[in-house]
TIKOLTI-273277 format. One record per residue (C-alpha): x, y, z; residue in one letter. Coordinates in steps of 0.2 Angstrom, whole numbers, plus 5000, padded with zeros to 4 digits. Each point is the difference from the previous one (the first is absolute). Layout:
BEGIN
px_py_pz_type
X_Y_Z_A
...
END
This chain:
BEGIN
px_py_pz_type
6140_5524_5816_M
5001_5008_5017_V
5007_5016_4993_S
4985_5001_4988_R
4988_4998_5015_V
5009_5014_5009_G
5000_5011_4984_E
4982_4998_4997_W
4996_5003_5019_T
5008_5017_4998_V
4991_5003_4983_F
4983_4996_5008_V
5004_5011_5015_T
5005_5015_4989_V
4984_4997_4990_A
4990_5000_5015_S
5007_5016_5006_L
4997_5008_4983_L
4982_4994_5000_W
4998_5007_5017_W
5009_5017_4997_A
4996_5003_4981_V
4988_4988_4991_S
4997_4983_4995_L
5005_5004_4982_V
5017_5005_5006_T
5002_4984_5010_A
4995_4989_4985_V
5011_5010_4988_M
5015_4997_5012_F
4997_4982_5001_L
4998_4998_4981_A
5016_5009_4997_L
5010_4990_5013_E
4993_4984_4992_L
5006_5006_4983_L
5017_5005_5006_L
5003_4984_5011_S
4999_4988_4985_I
5016_4992_4999_R
5007_4995_4983_R
5010_4984_4998_P
5019_5002_4999_H
5008_4993_4984_F
5018_4995_4998_V
5006_5001_4982_D
5014_4988_4994_F
5002_5006_4982_G
4985_4991_4990_R
4993_4991_5016_V
4990_5010_5012_T
4996_4991_5017_V
4987_5006_5012_G
5008_5001_5018_A
END
């Protein structure tokens, strides 16, 4: 949880700098792409016919 807070703190800081230096649209696009790329998929372990979520 703490690493996610730190990660998002950096993202918001970068987005703020982009908004200040470039435009609001660029900052929103950056945050949207980071949100889409940060989605973590569950890992699955396959034991033949049985698939277990880990």
